[in-house]
C-alpha positions as CSV (number, residue, x, y, z in Angstrom):
1,M,25.4,23.7,-15.7
2,N,22.0,22.6,-14.0
3,K,20.8,19.4,-15.5
4,K,16.8,20.0,-16.4
5,I,14.5,17.4,-16.8
6,M,13.1,17.9,-20.1
7,G,10.5,15.0,-20.0
8,S,9.8,11.3,-18.0
9,L,7.6,8.5,-18.1
10,I,7.7,6.8,-14.8
11,A,5.2,3.6,-14.4
12,A,4.8,0.9,-11.5
13,T,2.7,-1.6,-11.3
14,A,2.1,-4.1,-8.7
15,I,1.8,-7.6,-9.7
16,L,1.7,-10.1,-7.0
17,T,1.0,-9.1,-3.8
18,T,-0.7,-11.0,-0.4
19,S,-0.4,-10.6,3.2
20,S,-1.8,-12.3,5.8
21,F,-1.2,-10.0,8.9
22,A,-2.8,-6.4,7.5
23,A,-5.4,-6.7,10.6
24,D,-8.1,-4.0,11.1
25,A,-9.5,-3.4,14.6
26,K,-12.2,-5.3,14.1
27,T,-10.2,-8.6,13.4
28,P,-7.3,-8.7,15.5
29,E,-3.7,-10.3,14.7
30,K,-3.5,-13.9,15.5
31,D,-0.8,-15.4,17.0
32,G,1.8,-17.8,15.4
33,F,4.1,-17.0,12.3
34,S,2.7,-15.3,9.1
35,F,4.2,-14.5,5.7
36,K,4.1,-11.2,3.6
37,I,5.0,-11.5,-0.2
38,H,5.0,-9.1,-3.0
39,D,6.2,-8.4,-6.4
40,N,6.4,-4.9,-8.1
41,L,7.4,-4.3,-11.9
42,R,8.4,-1.0,-12.5
43,Y,9.6,1.4,-15.7
44,E,11.2,4.9,-15.5
45,G,12.7,6.5,-18.4
46,V,14.3,9.9,-18.0
47,E,15.5,12.5,-20.5
48,Q,17.7,15.5,-20.0
49,N,19.2,18.1,-22.4
50,N,22.8,17.1,-21.1
51,A,25.1,15.0,-23.6
52,L,24.2,11.9,-21.2
53,K,21.7,9.7,-23.4
54,D,17.9,8.6,-22.5
55,A,17.6,6.1,-19.2
56,T,15.3,3.2,-19.4
57,A,15.2,1.5,-16.5
58,L,13.1,-2.0,-16.5
59,T,13.6,-3.4,-12.8
60,N,11.7,-5.8,-10.9
61,R,11.2,-5.9,-6.9
62,F,11.1,-9.1,-5.0
63,L,10.4,-9.2,-0.8
64,F,9.4,-11.7,1.4
65,G,8.2,-11.0,5.2
66,T,7.9,-13.1,7.6
67,K,6.1,-12.2,11.3
68,Y,6.0,-13.7,14.7
69,K,3.9,-13.2,17.2
70,S,2.9,-14.1,20.6
71,G,0.4,-11.9,22.9
72,A,1.4,-8.4,22.7
73,F,5.2,-9.3,21.6
74,S,5.5,-9.9,17.8
75,A,9.0,-10.4,15.7
76,Y,9.3,-9.7,12.4
77,A,12.0,-10.0,9.2
78,E,11.9,-8.8,5.6
79,L,14.0,-9.1,2.7
80,I,13.8,-7.4,-0.6
81,N,15.5,-8.1,-4.0
82,I,16.3,-5.9,-6.7
83,S,17.4,-6.8,-10.3
84,A,17.3,-5.2,-13.8
85,L,15.7,-6.2,-16.8
86,D,16.8,-3.5,-18.8
87,N,20.0,-1.4,-17.4
88,G,20.1,1.7,-19.9
89,Y,20.7,3.9,-17.7
90,S,23.1,4.9,-14.7
91,D,22.0,3.2,-11.4
92,G,24.5,5.7,-9.2
93,V,26.7,3.0,-7.9
94,A,30.2,3.2,-9.6
95,G,31.9,0.6,-11.5
96,N,28.7,-0.8,-12.2
97,G,28.8,0.2,-15.4
98,N,27.1,3.1,-17.6
99,D,28.2,5.2,-14.8
100,N,29.2,8.7,-17.9
101,E,26.8,7.3,-20.3
102,Y,23.2,7.3,-19.3
103,S,21.2,9.7,-17.0
104,L,20.4,8.6,-13.5
105,V,17.8,6.1,-12.0
106,L,18.3,5.3,-8.7
107,D,17.6,1.6,-8.6
108,P,20.7,-0.3,-8.1
109,E,20.6,-4.4,-8.5
110,Q,20.8,-5.2,-5.2
111,T,19.6,-7.5,-2.3
112,R,18.9,-6.1,0.8
113,M,17.5,-6.9,4.6
114,T,15.4,-3.9,4.7
115,Q,13.7,-4.6,8.4
116,A,14.9,-7.0,11.0
117,K,12.7,-6.1,14.3
118,L,11.3,-7.2,17.8
119,M,8.2,-5.4,19.0
120,Y,5.5,-4.5,22.0
121,K,2.2,-3.5,21.1
122,G,0.2,-2.4,24.5
123,K,-2.9,-0.4,25.1
124,D,-1.0,2.7,25.8
125,F,2.3,1.9,24.8
126,G,4.6,0.7,22.2
127,A,8.0,-0.2,20.9
128,V,10.3,-1.5,18.4
129,V,14.0,-2.3,18.4
130,G,15.9,-3.0,14.7
131,R,16.0,-2.2,11.3
132,D,12.2,-0.4,10.8
133,M,10.3,1.4,7.7
134,Y,10.0,4.4,10.5
135,T,7.9,7.1,9.2
136,L,6.7,10.2,11.1
137,D,3.6,12.4,10.1
138,D,3.6,13.0,6.4
139,H,7.1,12.2,5.6
140,R,8.3,15.8,4.9
141,F,11.1,15.3,7.3
142,V,11.3,10.9,7.9
143,G,9.9,8.7,5.7
144,H,10.2,5.6,3.2
145,V,11.1,7.1,0.2
146,F,9.2,3.8,-1.4
147,W,9.1,6.0,-4.8
148,R,12.3,3.8,-5.6
149,Q,12.4,0.1,-5.5
150,M,14.6,0.0,-2.5
151,P,13.1,2.0,0.8
152,Q,14.8,3.9,3.2
153,T,14.9,1.6,7.0
154,F,16.4,2.6,10.0
155,D,18.2,0.9,12.9
156,L,16.4,2.4,16.4
157,A,15.1,1.5,19.0
158,A,12.0,3.8,19.2
159,L,9.0,4.2,21.7
160,C,5.2,5.6,21.4
161,Y,3.0,6.4,23.8
162,K,-1.1,7.1,23.8
163,G,-1.9,7.0,27.2
164,V,-3.6,10.9,27.1
165,E,-6.5,10.7,25.5
166,G,-5.8,12.5,21.8
167,L,-2.2,12.7,22.8
168,K,0.7,10.3,20.6
169,V,3.7,10.8,22.0
170,K,7.0,9.8,19.8
171,A,10.3,9.2,20.4
172,A,13.3,7.5,19.0
173,Y,17.4,6.9,18.9
174,V,18.6,6.6,15.5
175,Y,22.1,5.0,15.3
176,G,22.1,3.4,11.3
177,R,20.1,4.7,8.1
178,H,20.0,2.4,4.7
179,Q,18.9,4.9,2.2
180,V,17.8,5.0,-1.2
181,G,20.8,4.3,-3.7
182,Y,23.0,3.2,-1.1
183,Y,24.4,-0.3,-2.5
184,N,24.3,-2.3,1.4
185,N,23.7,-5.7,0.5
186,I,23.3,-8.5,3.1
187,W,26.8,-9.3,1.9
188,G,28.2,-6.0,2.9
189,T,28.6,-2.3,1.5
190,H,29.7,-1.6,-2.1
191,N,31.3,2.0,-3.6
192,L,29.4,4.5,-4.7
193,N,30.0,7.5,-6.0
194,S,30.9,10.5,-4.3
195,T,26.9,11.8,-4.8
196,Y,25.5,9.1,-3.0
197,N,28.4,7.7,-0.2
198,L,26.7,8.5,3.0
199,S,27.9,6.6,5.4
200,T,24.7,4.4,7.2
201,K,25.9,5.0,10.9
202,T,24.3,7.9,12.6
203,N,23.5,9.5,16.2
204,S,20.1,10.8,16.0
205,I,17.0,11.4,17.9
206,L,13.4,12.0,16.8
207,L,10.5,13.5,19.0
208,N,7.5,14.1,17.9
209,A,4.2,15.0,19.7
210,N,0.6,15.0,18.4
211,Y,-2.8,16.3,20.1
212,K,-5.9,15.8,18.5
213,I,-8.2,18.5,19.7
214,N,-11.3,17.5,19.1
215,K,-12.2,15.6,15.7
216,N,-11.5,18.6,13.6
217,H,-8.2,19.9,14.8
218,T,-5.1,18.3,15.7
219,V,-1.6,20.5,16.7
220,V,2.0,18.5,16.6
221,A,5.1,19.4,17.3
222,Y,8.5,18.3,16.8
223,N,12.1,18.1,17.7
224,Y,14.3,16.4,15.4
225,Q,17.9,16.2,15.7
226,I,19.7,14.1,12.7
227,A,23.9,13.9,13.7
228,E,26.0,15.3,11.4
229,N,29.7,13.1,10.6
230,A,32.3,13.3,7.7
231,N,29.9,12.9,5.3
232,T,26.5,14.6,5.8
233,Q,26.0,17.6,7.3
234,G,23.4,17.2,10.0
235,T,20.8,19.8,11.6
236,D,18.8,20.2,14.8
237,T,15.1,20.9,13.3
238,I,12.1,22.5,15.5
239,G,9.2,22.7,14.5
240,G,5.1,22.4,14.6
241,Y,1.3,22.6,12.8
242,A,-1.6,22.9,13.3
243,E,-4.4,21.4,11.3
244,G,-8.2,21.1,10.6
245,S,-11.4,22.0,9.3
246,F,-14.1,24.4,10.0
247,G,-16.9,23.0,8.1
248,D,-16.1,22.7,4.6
249,F,-12.7,25.2,4.6
250,G,-9.6,23.0,5.5
251,Y,-5.6,24.3,6.8
252,K,-2.4,23.2,7.2
253,L,-0.4,26.0,9.0
254,E,3.5,24.4,9.9
255,F,6.7,26.2,10.7
256,A,9.6,24.8,11.4
257,T,13.7,26.6,12.5
258,Q,16.9,24.6,11.5
259,G,20.4,25.0,12.4
260,R,23.6,23.3,12.2
261,A,23.6,19.8,14.8
262,T,24.1,19.4,18.5
263,R,25.2,16.0,17.7
264,K,27.8,14.3,16.0
265,T,28.1,10.2,14.6
266,S,31.9,10.9,14.9
267,D,35.0,13.1,16.0
268,Q,34.8,14.2,12.4
269,T,32.6,16.9,11.4
270,A,31.0,17.8,7.9
271,T,33.2,20.1,5.7
272,T,29.7,22.2,5.0
273,K,28.4,24.6,7.6
274,I,24.8,25.8,7.7
275,N,23.3,28.9,8.5
276,D,19.8,29.2,10.8
277,S,17.1,28.7,8.2
278,S,13.4,28.7,8.6
279,Y,10.2,26.5,6.7
280,S,7.1,27.0,6.1
281,N,4.0,25.5,4.4
282,I,0.6,26.9,4.2
283,E,-2.5,24.6,2.8
284,L,-5.7,25.8,2.5
285,S,-8.9,24.3,0.8
286,Y,-12.1,24.4,0.3
287,K,-15.0,21.5,-0.7
288,L,-17.9,22.5,-3.0
289,S,-20.3,19.8,-4.2
290,G,-17.9,17.0,-3.9
291,V,-14.8,18.7,-4.9
292,K,-12.2,19.9,-2.7
293,F,-10.3,22.8,-4.2
294,I,-6.8,23.2,-2.3
295,A,-4.2,26.2,-2.6
296,A,-1.0,25.7,-0.9
297,Q,2.7,27.1,-0.8
298,E,5.7,25.8,0.6
299,T,8.9,27.4,1.2
300,L,12.8,26.1,2.3
301,G,14.4,29.1,3.0
302,G,18.2,30.0,2.0
303,D,20.6,32.7,2.2
304,G,23.0,31.7,-0.9
305,K,25.2,30.0,1.0
306,T,23.5,26.8,2.7
307,A,19.6,26.4,3.5
308,F,16.7,24.3,4.8
309,Q,17.6,20.6,4.4
310,T,15.3,17.8,4.8
311,P,17.5,14.7,4.1
312,W,15.3,11.7,5.1
313,A,12.6,13.0,3.7
314,T,10.6,11.2,0.8
315,L,11.1,14.2,-1.5
316,H,9.5,12.8,-4.4
317,K,6.1,13.6,-2.9
318,F,7.0,17.2,-2.0
319,N,9.5,18.6,-4.8
320,G,8.7,16.6,-7.9
321,W,8.8,13.2,-9.3
322,S,11.8,14.0,-11.4
323,D,14.1,13.9,-8.2
324,Q,16.0,17.0,-9.1
325,F,16.5,17.8,-5.1
326,L,18.5,14.2,-4.0
327,G,21.6,16.6,-3.2
328,G,19.3,18.8,-1.2
329,T,17.8,22.3,-1.1
330,P,19.1,24.7,-3.4
331,A,21.2,27.2,-1.6
332,N,19.1,30.2,-2.3
333,G,16.1,27.9,-0.8
334,L,13.1,26.3,-2.6
335,V,9.3,28.0,-3.2
336,D,6.5,25.0,-4.2
337,T,3.1,26.8,-4.9
338,S,0.7,24.5,-6.2
339,F,-3.2,24.6,-7.2
340,A,-5.0,21.0,-6.9
341,A,-8.8,20.6,-7.6
342,V,-9.9,16.7,-5.9
343,Y,-13.3,14.7,-6.3
344,K,-14.0,11.8,-4.4
345,K,-17.5,10.3,-4.8
346,K,-19.3,9.1,-1.9
347,G,-19.4,5.6,-0.7
348,L,-15.7,4.9,-2.8
């Protein structure tokens, strides 16, 4: 039986944030050491129409980061600790208690080295090697999932080139993934239940090209080759989108196709076989007297056996805060239709 969320209350409050290296173009970052401290207290309550008790999770995230910069080169290291102040919830970690008693809130207690990277930033070329909070576009395919207390980060080698006017090209080889809910701390990897026991090793390639035609129109093309292994079904995704505006009328038109992965992490292959599927996203907007009206429809195709998947996405941003699709897109696919009205006062 599907578990249906009947209601949830979620509140996240940053109570302390201090950072000395959020520089802009007018204030270039200085050489030397800088530090970042951040603390986030978060409450989440979950009610479900099943036999599980309602969950109440009060957790705290403490982040410490330090950076050293010398000219175009820099290094950054970041550590995050998650502690539970109220553990009336199942955190997804087998053996931690409350496994079959409370509803799931995927914020297990842990301490993790979330970032540790070397960087180069030149006029037209940039590079990063190490563990990074790497994201692409609107996080639909590659995101940090910072909705949860512990972010998703990647072990990678990535390049960025913008030597051609209007063009930005990104390429990354990803050899490790540290996802939300994976209880992988600085002292080792701990057991999870089977739903979230996904390998951190991968052998994937991410390619993304963004071309700004003019100030009103942009086109993007991408190819994401997520490798498969015994625990995860990889995919090859090729697609692109165009977005922009004609006066007060705005648009975003996106389409992608997906097939089984051509890359593997090991000799073992996933037990689930996928069929070819497609993805589309149409978003139209109109500005009227300071209000922006938005209508959108996103479709992830499915044939009843397998469906279009985005396993590295910031999923709650697209498919709901209740996180009902953490296990993937339903086999019959998924269609999200939304309407919104946004008001923004000039000067804000």
